[in-house]
C-alpha positions as a Markdown table, in Angstrom:
| # | Residue | x | y | z |
|---|---|---|---|---|
| 1 | Met | -11.3 | 173.9 | 42.1 |
| 2 | Val | -9.9 | 176.9 | 44.7 |
| 3 | Pro | -6.0 | 176.9 | 43.8 |
| 4 | Thr | -3.7 | 175.5 | 46.9 |
| 5 | Ile | -0.9 | 178.6 | 46.9 |
| 6 | Glu | 2.0 | 179.6 | 48.6 |
| 7 | Ile | 2.0 | 183.1 | 50.2 |
| 8 | Arg | 5.2 | 184.1 | 48.5 |
| 9 | Asp | 2.7 | 183.8 | 45.0 |
| 10 | Ile | 0.2 | 185.8 | 47.0 |
| 11 | Ala | 0.6 | 188.8 | 44.2 |
| 12 | Gln | -0.4 | 186.3 | 41.1 |
| 13 | Tyr | -4.0 | 185.6 | 42.6 |
| 14 | Ala | -5.0 | 189.0 | 43.5 |
| 15 | Gly | -9.0 | 188.8 | 43.0 |
| 16 | Gln | -9.1 | 185.4 | 43.3 |
| 17 | Lys | -9.8 | 182.8 | 45.9 |
| 18 | Val | -6.9 | 180.8 | 47.2 |
| 19 | Leu | -6.3 | 177.8 | 49.8 |
| 20 | Ile | -3.4 | 178.6 | 52.0 |
| 21 | Gln | -1.9 | 175.8 | 54.5 |
| 22 | Gly | 0.0 | 176.7 | 57.3 |
| 23 | Trp | 0.0 | 177.9 | 60.8 |
| 24 | Leu | -1.6 | 181.0 | 62.9 |
| 25 | Tyr | 1.3 | 183.4 | 63.6 |
| 26 | Asn | -0.8 | 186.1 | 65.4 |
| 27 | Leu | -4.1 | 186.7 | 66.0 |
| 28 | Arg | -5.9 | 190.8 | 66.5 |
| 29 | Glu | -9.6 | 191.5 | 67.4 |
| 30 | Ser | -10.9 | 194.5 | 66.5 |
| 31 | Gly | -14.9 | 194.4 | 67.8 |
| 32 | Lys | -16.6 | 191.9 | 64.5 |
| 33 | Leu | -13.1 | 192.1 | 62.8 |
| 34 | Leu | -10.5 | 189.4 | 63.4 |
| 35 | Phe | -7.3 | 190.0 | 61.7 |
| 36 | Pro | -5.5 | 186.3 | 61.9 |
| 37 | Ile | -1.9 | 186.2 | 60.4 |
| 38 | Phe | -1.5 | 183.7 | 58.8 |
| 39 | Arg | 2.1 | 182.1 | 57.5 |
| 40 | Asp | 3.2 | 179.1 | 55.7 |
| 41 | Gly | 7.1 | 178.8 | 55.3 |
| 42 | Thr | 7.3 | 181.2 | 52.4 |
| 43 | Gly | 5.6 | 184.2 | 54.1 |
| 44 | Leu | 3.4 | 185.9 | 56.1 |
| 45 | Leu | -0.2 | 187.1 | 55.1 |
| 46 | Gln | -2.8 | 189.0 | 57.0 |
| 47 | Gly | -6.5 | 187.7 | 57.2 |
| 48 | Val | -9.7 | 189.5 | 57.2 |
| 49 | Val | -12.8 | 187.8 | 59.3 |
| 50 | Ala | -15.9 | 189.6 | 59.4 |
| 51 | Lys | -18.6 | 188.4 | 61.5 |
| 52 | Ser | -21.0 | 189.5 | 58.8 |
| 53 | Ala | -19.4 | 187.6 | 56.1 |
| 54 | Val | -18.7 | 184.0 | 57.8 |
| 55 | Ser | -20.6 | 181.7 | 59.3 |
| 56 | Pro | -20.8 | 181.9 | 63.1 |
| 57 | Glu | -18.8 | 178.5 | 63.3 |
| 58 | Val | -16.3 | 179.9 | 61.4 |
| 59 | Phe | -15.8 | 183.5 | 63.5 |
| 60 | Glu | -15.5 | 181.3 | 66.5 |
| 61 | Arg | -13.2 | 179.3 | 65.0 |
| 62 | Val | -10.9 | 181.7 | 63.9 |
| 63 | Lys | -11.6 | 183.7 | 67.7 |
| 64 | Asn | -10.3 | 180.5 | 69.2 |
| 65 | Leu | -6.9 | 179.9 | 67.6 |
| 66 | Thr | -4.2 | 179.6 | 69.2 |
| 67 | Gln | -0.6 | 180.9 | 68.3 |
| 68 | Glu | 1.0 | 178.0 | 66.0 |
| 69 | Ser | -1.9 | 176.0 | 65.6 |
| 70 | Ser | -2.2 | 174.4 | 62.2 |
| 71 | Leu | -4.9 | 175.2 | 59.5 |
| 72 | Arg | -6.4 | 175.7 | 56.1 |
| 73 | Ala | -7.5 | 179.0 | 55.1 |
| 74 | Glu | -9.7 | 179.7 | 52.6 |
| 75 | Gly | -10.6 | 183.3 | 51.1 |
| 76 | Gln | -10.1 | 186.1 | 48.5 |
| 77 | Val | -7.2 | 188.0 | 47.4 |
| 78 | Arg | -7.5 | 191.4 | 47.9 |
| 79 | Glu | -4.7 | 194.5 | 46.9 |
| 80 | Asp | -4.3 | 196.6 | 50.2 |
| 81 | Lys | -1.4 | 198.6 | 50.1 |
| 82 | Arg | -1.5 | 199.3 | 53.9 |
| 83 | Ala | -1.5 | 195.2 | 54.7 |
| 84 | Pro | 2.2 | 193.7 | 55.1 |
| 85 | Gly | 3.4 | 192.8 | 51.8 |
| 86 | Gly | 0.4 | 194.6 | 50.0 |
| 87 | Phe | -2.1 | 191.8 | 50.1 |
| 88 | Glu | -4.7 | 190.6 | 52.6 |
| 89 | Leu | -6.9 | 187.7 | 52.2 |
| 90 | Asp | -10.6 | 188.0 | 52.9 |
| 91 | Val | -11.2 | 184.9 | 54.8 |
| 92 | Thr | -14.5 | 182.5 | 53.9 |
| 93 | Asn | -13.5 | 179.4 | 55.7 |
| 94 | Val | -10.6 | 178.2 | 58.0 |
| 95 | Glu | -10.3 | 174.2 | 58.7 |
| 96 | Ile | -8.6 | 173.4 | 62.2 |
| 97 | Ile | -6.0 | 170.9 | 61.6 |
| 98 | Gln | -4.6 | 171.3 | 65.3 |
| 99 | Cys | -5.4 | 174.0 | 68.0 |
| 100 | Ile | -2.8 | 174.1 | 70.8 |
| 101 | Pro | -4.8 | 174.5 | 73.7 |
| 102 | Pro | -4.7 | 177.4 | 75.6 |
| 103 | Glu | -3.8 | 175.8 | 78.6 |
| 104 | Gln | -0.6 | 174.4 | 77.3 |
| 105 | Pro | 0.3 | 177.1 | 74.8 |
| 106 | Tyr | 3.3 | 177.4 | 72.2 |
| 107 | Pro | 6.5 | 177.8 | 74.6 |
| 108 | Ile | 8.2 | 181.2 | 72.4 |
| 109 | Ser | 5.5 | 183.7 | 72.5 |
| 110 | Leu | 6.2 | 187.1 | 70.9 |
| 111 | Lys | 7.8 | 188.7 | 73.9 |
| 112 | Glu | 11.8 | 188.7 | 74.3 |
| 113 | His | 12.9 | 185.8 | 75.2 |
| 114 | Gly | 16.8 | 185.3 | 76.6 |
| 115 | Ile | 19.4 | 183.3 | 74.4 |
| 116 | Glu | 19.4 | 179.9 | 76.4 |
| 117 | Phe | 15.8 | 179.5 | 76.2 |
| 118 | Leu | 15.8 | 180.3 | 72.5 |
| 119 | Met | 18.6 | 177.6 | 71.9 |
| 120 | Asp | 16.9 | 175.2 | 74.3 |
| 121 | His | 13.9 | 175.9 | 71.8 |
| 122 | Arg | 15.9 | 176.0 | 68.7 |
| 123 | His | 13.1 | 173.4 | 66.9 |
| 124 | Leu | 10.7 | 175.9 | 67.4 |
| 125 | Trp | 12.5 | 178.7 | 67.3 |
| 126 | Leu | 13.4 | 178.1 | 63.5 |
| 127 | Arg | 9.9 | 179.2 | 62.9 |
| 128 | Ser | 10.7 | 183.2 | 63.4 |
| 129 | Ser | 10.7 | 185.4 | 60.8 |
| 130 | Arg | 14.2 | 186.2 | 61.8 |
| 131 | Gln | 15.5 | 182.8 | 61.6 |
| 132 | Arg | 13.4 | 181.9 | 58.5 |
| 133 | Ala | 15.2 | 184.9 | 56.8 |
| 134 | Ile | 18.8 | 183.6 | 58.2 |
| 135 | Leu | 17.6 | 180.0 | 56.3 |
| 136 | Gly | 16.9 | 181.7 | 53.3 |
| 137 | Val | 20.0 | 183.3 | 53.2 |
| 138 | Arg | 22.1 | 180.3 | 53.7 |
| 139 | His | 20.5 | 178.4 | 51.1 |
| 140 | Glu | 21.1 | 181.2 | 48.5 |
| 141 | Val | 24.5 | 181.1 | 49.6 |
| 142 | Ile | 25.0 | 177.1 | 49.0 |
| 143 | Lys | 22.8 | 177.2 | 46.0 |
| 144 | Ala | 24.9 | 180.0 | 44.4 |
| 145 | Ala | 28.5 | 178.2 | 45.5 |
| 146 | Arg | 27.5 | 174.8 | 43.8 |
| 147 | Asp | 26.2 | 177.3 | 41.0 |
| 148 | Phe | 29.7 | 179.1 | 40.8 |
| 149 | Phe | 31.5 | 176.0 | 40.8 |
| 150 | Asp | 29.5 | 173.8 | 38.5 |
| 151 | Asp | 29.5 | 176.5 | 36.0 |
| 152 | Arg | 33.5 | 176.7 | 36.0 |
| 153 | Gly | 34.1 | 172.8 | 35.2 |
| 154 | Phe | 34.2 | 171.5 | 38.7 |
| 155 | Thr | 33.3 | 168.1 | 39.9 |
| 156 | Leu | 31.6 | 167.6 | 43.2 |
| 157 | Val | 33.3 | 164.4 | 44.7 |
| 158 | Asp | 32.3 | 163.7 | 48.2 |
| 159 | Thr | 34.8 | 163.3 | 50.9 |
| 160 | Pro | 34.2 | 161.0 | 53.9 |
| 161 | Ile | 33.5 | 161.7 | 57.7 |
| 162 | Phe | 35.1 | 159.0 | 59.1 |
| 163 | Thr | 39.0 | 159.3 | 58.7 |
| 164 | Pro | 42.4 | 157.5 | 59.8 |
| 165 | Ala | 44.1 | 160.8 | 60.8 |
| 166 | Ala | 44.4 | 164.6 | 61.5 |
| 167 | Cys | 43.9 | 166.8 | 58.6 |
| 168 | Glu | 44.2 | 170.3 | 60.5 |
| 169 | Gly | 46.1 | 169.2 | 64.1 |
| 170 | Thr | 45.8 | 166.1 | 66.4 |
| 171 | Thr | 44.8 | 168.9 | 69.2 |
| 172 | Thr | 41.2 | 169.3 | 67.6 |
| 173 | Leu | 39.9 | 165.9 | 66.8 |
| 174 | Phe | 37.0 | 163.9 | 67.8 |
| 175 | Glu | 37.7 | 160.0 | 68.4 |
| 176 | Val | 34.9 | 157.6 | 67.5 |
| 177 | Asn | 35.2 | 153.6 | 68.2 |
| 178 | Tyr | 35.4 | 152.4 | 64.7 |
| 179 | Phe | 33.8 | 148.5 | 65.1 |
| 180 | Asp | 37.3 | 147.0 | 66.5 |
| 181 | Asp | 39.4 | 149.8 | 65.7 |
| 182 | Lys | 39.4 | 154.0 | 66.1 |
| 183 | Ala | 38.4 | 156.4 | 63.6 |
| 184 | Tyr | 38.2 | 160.2 | 63.6 |
| 185 | Leu | 35.4 | 162.6 | 62.6 |
| 186 | Thr | 36.8 | 164.2 | 59.5 |
| 187 | Gln | 38.4 | 168.0 | 59.6 |
| 188 | Ser | 38.7 | 168.9 | 56.7 |
| 189 | Gly | 38.0 | 166.8 | 52.8 |
| 190 | Gln | 41.3 | 168.5 | 51.5 |
| 191 | Leu | 43.6 | 165.6 | 51.8 |
| 192 | Tyr | 40.7 | 163.3 | 49.8 |
| 193 | Asn | 40.2 | 166.4 | 47.1 |
| 194 | Glu | 43.7 | 166.4 | 46.6 |
| 195 | Ala | 43.3 | 162.7 | 45.0 |
| 196 | Ala | 40.0 | 163.8 | 43.3 |
| 197 | Ala | 42.2 | 166.7 | 41.4 |
| 198 | Ala | 44.3 | 164.3 | 40.1 |
| 199 | Ala | 41.5 | 162.6 | 38.8 |
| 200 | Val | 39.2 | 165.0 | 37.7 |
| 201 | Gly | 41.5 | 168.5 | 37.6 |
| 202 | Lys | 39.3 | 170.5 | 39.2 |
| 203 | Thr | 37.0 | 169.5 | 42.4 |
| 204 | Tyr | 35.2 | 170.8 | 45.2 |
| 205 | Cys | 33.6 | 169.3 | 48.1 |
| 206 | Phe | 30.8 | 170.4 | 50.6 |
| 207 | Gly | 29.9 | 168.8 | 54.0 |
| 208 | Pro | 29.8 | 168.9 | 57.4 |
| 209 | Val | 33.4 | 169.1 | 59.3 |
| 210 | Phe | 34.3 | 168.4 | 63.0 |
| 211 | Arg | 37.0 | 170.7 | 64.9 |
| 212 | Ala | 37.0 | 169.7 | 69.2 |
| 213 | Glu | 38.4 | 173.4 | 70.2 |
| 214 | Lys | 37.4 | 174.1 | 73.6 |
| 215 | Ser | 36.1 | 177.6 | 72.2 |
| 216 | Lys | 33.4 | 179.4 | 72.9 |
| 217 | Thr | 33.6 | 182.4 | 71.3 |
| 218 | Arg | 31.3 | 183.7 | 68.6 |
| 219 | Arg | 33.0 | 182.3 | 65.7 |
| 220 | His | 33.3 | 178.8 | 66.7 |
| 221 | Leu | 31.4 | 175.7 | 66.3 |
| 222 | Thr | 32.0 | 172.2 | 66.7 |
| 223 | Glu | 30.3 | 171.1 | 63.4 |
| 224 | Phe | 30.0 | 173.0 | 60.5 |
| 225 | Trp | 30.1 | 172.9 | 56.7 |
| 226 | Met | 33.1 | 173.5 | 54.5 |
| 227 | Leu | 33.2 | 174.3 | 51.3 |
| 228 | Glu | 36.3 | 173.1 | 49.7 |
| 229 | Pro | 37.7 | 173.7 | 46.0 |
| 230 | Glu | 40.9 | 171.9 | 44.8 |
| 231 | Val | 42.6 | 172.8 | 41.6 |
| 232 | Ala | 45.4 | 171.1 | 39.5 |
| 233 | Phe | 48.2 | 172.6 | 38.2 |
| 234 | Ala | 47.0 | 176.2 | 40.3 |
| 235 | Gly | 49.8 | 178.0 | 42.4 |
| 236 | Leu | 48.6 | 180.9 | 44.8 |
| 237 | Asp | 47.9 | 183.8 | 42.9 |
| 238 | Glu | 45.2 | 181.6 | 40.8 |
| 239 | Ile | 43.8 | 180.1 | 44.1 |
| 240 | Cys | 43.7 | 183.8 | 45.3 |
| 241 | Ala | 41.8 | 184.8 | 42.5 |
| 242 | Leu | 39.5 | 182.2 | 42.7 |
| 243 | Ala | 38.7 | 182.5 | 46.3 |
| 244 | Glu | 37.7 | 186.3 | 45.5 |
| 245 | Gln | 35.5 | 185.8 | 42.6 |
| 246 | Leu | 33.6 | 183.3 | 44.7 |
| 247 | Val | 32.8 | 185.8 | 47.4 |
| 248 | Ala | 32.0 | 188.2 | 44.9 |
| 249 | Ser | 29.6 | 185.9 | 43.3 |
| 250 | Leu | 28.2 | 184.8 | 46.3 |
| 251 | Ile | 27.4 | 188.4 | 47.5 |
| 252 | Glu | 25.6 | 189.6 | 44.1 |
| 253 | Arg | 23.9 | 186.4 | 44.3 |
| 254 | Val | 22.2 | 187.3 | 48.1 |
| 255 | Leu | 21.8 | 190.7 | 46.9 |
| 256 | Glu | 20.0 | 190.1 | 43.7 |
| 257 | Asn | 17.5 | 187.4 | 45.3 |
| 258 | Arg | 17.3 | 187.8 | 49.2 |
| 259 | Gln | 16.4 | 191.5 | 49.8 |
| 260 | Thr | 13.4 | 190.4 | 51.5 |
| 261 | Glu | 15.4 | 188.3 | 53.9 |
| 262 | Leu | 18.1 | 191.1 | 54.8 |
| 263 | Lys | 15.5 | 193.5 | 55.1 |
| 264 | Thr | 14.0 | 191.0 | 58.0 |
| 265 | Leu | 17.2 | 191.1 | 59.4 |
| 266 | Glu | 18.0 | 194.7 | 59.3 |
| 267 | Arg | 20.7 | 194.2 | 57.4 |
| 268 | Asp | 22.4 | 197.2 | 56.1 |
| 269 | Ile | 23.5 | 196.4 | 52.4 |
| 270 | Thr | 25.9 | 199.4 | 51.9 |
| 271 | Lys | 28.4 | 197.6 | 53.7 |
| 272 | Leu | 28.1 | 194.5 | 51.2 |
| 273 | Glu | 27.6 | 196.0 | 47.9 |
| 274 | Pro | 31.1 | 197.3 | 47.9 |
| 275 | Cys | 31.9 | 193.2 | 48.0 |
| 276 | Arg | 30.7 | 192.5 | 44.7 |
| 277 | Glu | 33.3 | 194.4 | 43.0 |
| 278 | Leu | 36.9 | 192.8 | 42.7 |
| 279 | Pro | 39.8 | 193.1 | 43.3 |
| 280 | Phe | 39.6 | 192.8 | 46.8 |
| 281 | Pro | 42.6 | 194.3 | 48.7 |
| 282 | Arg | 45.7 | 192.0 | 49.2 |
| 283 | Ile | 48.4 | 192.1 | 52.0 |
| 284 | Thr | 51.3 | 190.0 | 53.5 |
| 285 | Tyr | 51.4 | 188.2 | 56.8 |
| 286 | Asp | 54.7 | 190.7 | 57.2 |
| 287 | Glu | 52.3 | 194.2 | 56.3 |
| 288 | Ala | 49.7 | 192.6 | 58.3 |
| 289 | Val | 51.5 | 192.4 | 61.7 |
| 290 | Lys | 53.4 | 196.0 | 61.0 |
| 291 | Ile | 49.2 | 197.3 | 60.5 |
| 292 | Leu | 48.2 | 195.6 | 64.2 |
| 293 | Gln | 51.3 | 196.6 | 65.8 |
| 294 | Ser | 51.1 | 200.2 | 64.4 |
| 295 | His | 47.0 | 199.6 | 66.3 |
| 296 | Gly | 48.5 | 198.6 | 69.9 |
| 297 | Ser | 48.3 | 194.7 | 69.1 |
| 298 | Glu | 51.1 | 192.7 | 71.1 |
| 299 | Ile | 52.0 | 190.5 | 68.1 |
| 300 | Gln | 55.0 | 189.7 | 67.6 |
| 301 | Trp | 56.3 | 188.3 | 63.8 |
| 302 | Gly | 56.0 | 184.6 | 64.1 |
| 303 | Gly | 52.6 | 184.4 | 66.1 |
| 304 | Asp | 49.6 | 183.4 | 64.6 |
| 305 | Phe | 46.5 | 186.3 | 64.6 |
| 306 | Gly | 43.8 | 185.7 | 67.1 |
| 307 | Gly | 40.4 | 186.7 | 66.9 |
| 308 | Thr | 41.2 | 190.5 | 68.2 |
| 309 | Asp | 44.0 | 190.3 | 65.8 |
| 310 | Glu | 41.8 | 189.5 | 62.8 |
| 311 | Thr | 39.1 | 191.6 | 63.9 |
| 312 | Ile | 41.7 | 194.8 | 63.7 |
| 313 | Leu | 42.3 | 193.8 | 60.7 |
| 314 | Ser | 39.7 | 193.6 | 59.4 |
| 315 | Gln | 37.9 | 196.8 | 60.3 |
| 316 | His | 40.8 | 198.4 | 58.5 |
| 317 | Phe | 39.1 | 197.3 | 55.0 |
| 318 | Gln | 35.6 | 197.9 | 53.5 |
| 319 | Lys | 36.2 | 194.9 | 51.2 |
| 320 | Pro | 37.4 | 191.3 | 52.2 |
| 321 | Val | 41.3 | 191.5 | 52.6 |
| 322 | Leu | 43.3 | 188.5 | 51.5 |
| 323 | Ile | 46.3 | 187.9 | 53.7 |
| 324 | Thr | 49.6 | 186.0 | 52.1 |
| 325 | Arg | 52.3 | 184.1 | 53.5 |
| 326 | Tyr | 51.9 | 183.3 | 56.9 |
| 327 | Pro | 55.2 | 181.8 | 58.7 |
| 328 | Thr | 55.4 | 177.7 | 58.1 |
| 329 | Gln | 55.2 | 177.5 | 61.7 |
| 330 | Val | 51.8 | 178.6 | 62.1 |
| 331 | Lys | 50.4 | 176.6 | 59.0 |
| 332 | Ala | 49.6 | 173.0 | 58.1 |
| 333 | Phe | 51.7 | 170.4 | 57.7 |
| 334 | Tyr | 50.9 | 170.0 | 54.0 |
| 335 | Met | 51.4 | 173.8 | 53.0 |
| 336 | Ala | 54.2 | 174.5 | 50.3 |
| 337 | Pro | 57.1 | 177.1 | 51.4 |
| 338 | Asp | 57.8 | 180.0 | 49.4 |
| 339 | Pro | 60.8 | 179.0 | 47.3 |
| 340 | Glu | 62.5 | 182.6 | 47.9 |
| 341 | Arg | 61.9 | 182.6 | 52.0 |
| 342 | Pro | 61.2 | 179.1 | 52.9 |
| 343 | Glu | 60.0 | 180.3 | 56.2 |
| 344 | Leu | 57.1 | 181.4 | 55.0 |
| 345 | Ala | 54.3 | 179.5 | 53.5 |
| 346 | Leu | 52.2 | 179.4 | 50.2 |
| 347 | Cys | 49.1 | 180.2 | 51.8 |
| 348 | Ile | 45.9 | 182.7 | 52.0 |
| 349 | Asp | 43.6 | 183.9 | 55.0 |
| 350 | Met | 40.7 | 186.2 | 53.8 |
| 351 | Leu | 38.8 | 188.3 | 56.2 |
| 352 | Ala | 35.7 | 189.4 | 55.9 |
| 353 | Pro | 35.2 | 193.3 | 56.7 |
| 354 | Glu | 32.9 | 194.9 | 59.9 |
| 355 | Gly | 34.9 | 192.6 | 62.3 |
| 356 | Tyr | 33.7 | 189.2 | 61.0 |
| 357 | Gly | 37.3 | 187.5 | 60.8 |
| 358 | Glu | 38.5 | 184.4 | 58.6 |
| 359 | Ile | 36.3 | 183.2 | 56.5 |
| 360 | Ile | 38.8 | 181.7 | 53.8 |
| 361 | Gly | 41.8 | 179.8 | 54.5 |
| 362 | Gly | 43.9 | 177.9 | 52.3 |
| 363 | Gly | 47.1 | 177.8 | 49.8 |
| 364 | Glu | 49.4 | 175.5 | 47.9 |
| 365 | Arg | 50.0 | 172.1 | 48.9 |
| 366 | Ile | 53.5 | 170.6 | 49.1 |
| 367 | Ala | 54.1 | 168.6 | 45.8 |
| 368 | Gly | 57.2 | 166.9 | 47.0 |
| 369 | Tyr | 57.0 | 163.8 | 48.4 |
| 370 | Asp | 60.6 | 163.8 | 50.2 |
| 371 | Leu | 59.6 | 167.3 | 51.6 |
| 372 | Leu | 56.1 | 166.2 | 52.6 |
| 373 | Val | 57.9 | 163.1 | 54.4 |
| 374 | Lys | 59.8 | 165.6 | 56.3 |
| 375 | Arg | 56.7 | 167.9 | 57.4 |
| 376 | Leu | 54.6 | 164.2 | 58.3 |
| 377 | Glu | 57.5 | 163.8 | 60.9 |
| 378 | Glu | 58.1 | 167.2 | 61.9 |
| 379 | His | 54.2 | 167.2 | 62.8 |
| 380 | Ala | 54.8 | 163.8 | 64.9 |
| 381 | Leu | 51.7 | 162.2 | 62.6 |
| 382 | Pro | 52.0 | 158.7 | 62.3 |
| 383 | Arg | 53.0 | 157.7 | 58.7 |
| 384 | Glu | 51.3 | 154.9 | 58.0 |
| 385 | Ala | 47.6 | 156.7 | 58.5 |
| 386 | Phe | 49.5 | 158.7 | 55.1 |
| 387 | Glu | 50.7 | 156.3 | 52.9 |
| 388 | Trp | 47.8 | 156.7 | 50.8 |
| 389 | Tyr | 48.5 | 160.7 | 50.8 |
| 390 | Leu | 52.0 | 160.3 | 50.1 |
| 391 | Asp | 51.0 | 157.8 | 46.7 |
| 392 | Leu | 49.6 | 161.1 | 45.4 |
| 393 | Arg | 53.6 | 162.2 | 45.2 |
| 394 | Arg | 54.9 | 159.1 | 44.4 |
| 395 | Tyr | 52.6 | 158.4 | 41.1 |
| 396 | Gly | 52.2 | 161.8 | 39.2 |
| 397 | Ala | 53.0 | 164.5 | 41.6 |
| 398 | Phe | 51.8 | 168.0 | 40.6 |
| 399 | Pro | 51.4 | 171.4 | 41.9 |
| 400 | His | 48.2 | 172.2 | 43.2 |
| 401 | Ser | 46.0 | 174.8 | 45.5 |
| 402 | Gly | 42.9 | 175.3 | 47.2 |
| 403 | Phe | 41.2 | 176.3 | 50.0 |
| 404 | Gly | 37.9 | 176.0 | 52.4 |
| 405 | Met | 35.4 | 178.7 | 53.4 |
| 406 | Gly | 33.0 | 178.0 | 56.4 |
| 407 | Ile | 29.7 | 178.2 | 55.3 |
| 408 | Glu | 28.1 | 179.7 | 58.9 |
| 409 | Arg | 31.0 | 182.0 | 59.5 |
| 410 | Phe | 30.0 | 183.6 | 55.8 |
| 411 | Val | 26.4 | 183.6 | 56.3 |
| 412 | Gly | 27.1 | 185.5 | 59.6 |
| 413 | Trp | 29.1 | 187.9 | 57.9 |
| 414 | Ile | 26.2 | 188.3 | 55.4 |
| 415 | Cys | 23.2 | 188.3 | 57.8 |
| 416 | Gly | 25.2 | 190.6 | 60.3 |
| 417 | Leu | 24.7 | 188.2 | 63.1 |
| 418 | Glu | 26.6 | 188.4 | 66.1 |
| 419 | His | 26.9 | 184.7 | 66.9 |
| 420 | Val | 27.4 | 182.0 | 64.0 |
| 421 | Arg | 25.0 | 179.5 | 66.1 |
| 422 | Glu | 22.1 | 181.3 | 64.4 |
| 423 | Thr | 23.4 | 180.2 | 60.9 |
| 424 | Ile | 22.9 | 176.6 | 61.2 |
| 425 | Pro | 19.9 | 175.1 | 62.0 |
| 426 | Phe | 20.9 | 172.9 | 64.9 |
| 427 | Pro | 24.2 | 174.2 | 66.2 |
| 428 | Arg | 26.6 | 172.3 | 68.0 |
| 429 | Met | 28.9 | 173.7 | 70.3 |
| 430 | Leu | 31.0 | 173.1 | 73.2 |
| 431 | Tyr | 28.5 | 173.0 | 76.0 |
| 432 | Arg | 25.3 | 172.4 | 73.5 |
| 433 | Leu | 24.6 | 169.0 | 71.8 |
| 434 | Thr | 20.4 | 169.5 | 71.8 |
| 435 | Pro | 18.0 | 169.9 | 70.7 |
């Protein structure tokens, strides 16, 4: 029997007869030769159909194929260094599953299209070589992240999507009806992760989170995926080390396994290679403010960094930079204060180089009951919704730290993309809810 293979494995079948299943990517004609290019989701393969080598029916069948028509193609694999990928398929037969009618052609042709048109047809745009490459990198990042934590004894604990209260701030909550009550879409799994850390010591969650920010910047989505570890008895230094080890490990995996995808994306990997090596540079918020002011920023001490500020700082370093000890007033209610300077939080932001901004945010959590109650009051958060969270301080309070990494921003940096909308299959943004 003729083996059914995937195009990415074509080199293993040189000289053999095989069957591939996929779609027509493009078709070129030169006299009595047809050159269909097939794709199957794993790669592209050029076919050669010689009029003298096949029946007239097969030749006409291939000649009339339209872009993205689905098919099965049978033929012999031949090594040819001139061909894309180094191999061609001498086609002997083609079975058409669906031929798209010429009067209603595939909407995304090989010519240039505007971004709004492509986003409206995102369900089809995913088939392009560039978008498949991004999906491949995203897959590698997620798999590598799970391996990183699993290999270090972390336990994956899934956290809820529906929550009774805010985690990151009440102004960015999506409110939903919950039977006879109301609930919110989660902004983070962190609070539940803290409970899990008391159970298993080292935990992480990975899932979708939602921020109702009315932002249209290239770094923002309203729905994205967050990777969040939490470690019992860890302080700021330990969690900083974990964050930089994670990032270096992910970059190593992508560079090792996704060279083809990075080449498709025309990514300059010389910008990524230094980021495999530790340590990363670390500066304090105080030092960051001085750097920004020296570059003409109007930032004053006590203010949070905006996108432009993050870009200036990240372009100042060739590796990701860790910025620690921001003013408590610009951080979330649960951040632990610095014992030596209570006006500062024991927190960390990691900024990616090349102007990609924050990819990790976290720090040490408040362990004391009284201080946490005070912070809830200062942030005008409803205490009743956080009674379960206060229980973690009533019963066996412990120091602990963690962080969150947005997968989309990280993938955007690794792939060298202009906007995070391409890093997730179906992006949700301020003015986009479809497809």
